[in-house]
C-alpha positions as CSV (number, residue, x, y, z in Angstrom):
1,M,-15.5,-58.5,5.0
2,S,-15.3,-60.0,8.6
3,K,-18.8,-61.1,10.2
4,R,-18.9,-58.0,12.4
5,D,-18.6,-55.8,8.6
6,D,-21.4,-58.5,7.3
7,L,-23.4,-57.7,10.6
8,I,-23.1,-53.8,10.8
9,A,-23.8,-53.9,7.0
10,K,-27.5,-55.6,8.0
11,Y,-27.6,-53.1,11.3
12,A,-27.3,-50.2,8.5
13,D,-29.6,-51.4,6.6
14,D,-32.6,-51.8,9.2
15,L,-32.1,-48.5,10.4
16,K,-32.3,-46.9,6.6
17,N,-35.3,-49.2,5.7
18,K,-36.9,-50.1,8.5
19,C,-36.7,-47.1,11.3
20,G,-35.8,-44.3,8.7
21,V,-32.9,-43.3,9.5
22,K,-29.5,-42.3,8.2
23,A,-26.8,-44.5,10.1
24,D,-23.3,-42.5,11.4
25,M,-21.5,-45.3,10.5
26,D,-18.5,-44.4,12.7
27,L,-20.9,-44.3,16.0
28,L,-23.1,-48.1,14.9
29,T,-19.6,-49.8,14.5
30,K,-18.4,-48.5,18.4
31,V,-21.8,-49.7,19.4
32,T,-21.8,-52.4,17.6
33,I,-18.3,-53.6,19.0
34,G,-19.6,-52.6,22.4
35,C,-22.3,-55.1,22.2
36,G,-19.3,-57.9,22.4
37,P,-20.3,-61.3,21.2
38,S,-23.8,-61.2,21.8
39,I,-24.1,-60.0,18.3
40,Y,-22.8,-63.8,17.1
41,N,-25.7,-65.3,19.5
42,R,-28.9,-66.0,18.0
43,D,-31.3,-65.3,20.4
44,A,-28.7,-62.6,22.3
45,S,-28.2,-60.4,19.1
46,T,-32.3,-59.4,19.2
47,V,-34.4,-57.9,21.3
48,S,-37.8,-59.0,22.5
49,G,-39.8,-55.5,22.4
50,S,-43.0,-57.5,23.8
51,D,-40.9,-59.6,26.7
52,P,-40.9,-57.2,29.9
53,K,-38.2,-58.9,31.3
54,E,-36.0,-58.0,27.9
55,C,-36.8,-54.3,27.9
56,A,-35.5,-54.2,32.0
57,T,-32.3,-55.8,30.8
58,V,-32.2,-53.2,27.6
59,K,-33.2,-50.1,30.5
60,N,-30.8,-51.9,33.5
61,N,-27.7,-53.0,31.2
62,F,-27.6,-50.5,28.8
63,L,-29.3,-47.1,29.4
64,I,-28.4,-47.0,33.2
65,K,-25.2,-49.3,33.5
66,K,-23.6,-48.1,30.0
67,L,-25.1,-44.9,29.1
68,G,-25.0,-43.7,32.9
69,L,-28.6,-42.4,32.8
70,A,-30.9,-41.8,35.9
71,D,-33.8,-44.5,36.3
72,S,-36.5,-43.0,35.4
73,A,-40.3,-43.6,33.6
74,S,-38.7,-41.2,30.7
75,L,-35.8,-44.5,29.9
76,D,-38.9,-47.0,29.5
77,D,-40.6,-44.4,27.4
78,A,-37.5,-44.1,25.3
79,I,-37.2,-48.2,24.8
80,Q,-41.1,-47.7,23.6
81,S,-40.4,-45.5,21.3
82,V,-37.5,-46.5,19.7
83,L,-39.2,-50.2,19.3
84,N,-42.1,-48.4,17.9
85,T,-39.7,-46.3,15.2
86,Y,-38.4,-50.0,14.2
87,G,-42.0,-51.3,14.0
88,K,-43.6,-53.5,16.3
89,S,-44.5,-55.9,13.5
90,N,-40.9,-56.5,12.8
91,P,-39.7,-59.5,15.2
92,S,-36.4,-59.4,14.5
93,K,-35.3,-55.8,16.3
94,Y,-31.7,-56.4,16.2
95,R,-29.8,-55.1,19.8
96,A,-27.3,-53.1,18.2
97,V,-29.7,-51.1,16.0
98,V,-31.7,-50.3,19.4
99,Y,-28.8,-49.5,20.9
100,Y,-27.6,-47.1,18.5
101,M,-31.4,-45.5,18.5
102,L,-31.3,-44.9,22.1
103,T,-27.8,-43.9,22.2
104,K,-28.8,-40.8,19.7
105,H,-31.9,-40.5,21.7
106,F,-30.2,-39.7,25.0
107,K,-27.4,-37.8,22.9
108,K,-25.0,-39.9,24.5
109,E,-22.9,-40.2,21.6
110,S,-19.6,-39.3,23.6
111,V,-20.0,-42.5,25.7
112,Y,-18.6,-43.9,22.7
113,S,-15.6,-41.6,21.8
């Protein structure tokens, strides 16, 4: 298995065990590929839910630019909802997992088809 395949397996495990979500492996793979090389960087591969700047980055770079959503308070609410589902006590929230759950939340799977 490649390093990316190992990471995708780790993300699927997080979705199952930390979020209670059965992963759509095809979508998870596409979201992971969409994250680009950031998945291999220890700092860039995770999202710090307690950092307002990080949440703004997720909102602007992913929800607005990638998924094409309009800026609104519902985007912030969705980010917080996903982070809460992942678990506040869990310090390592993988970016690909957060992006996957946000894609599912907004039913924007078509962006990756």
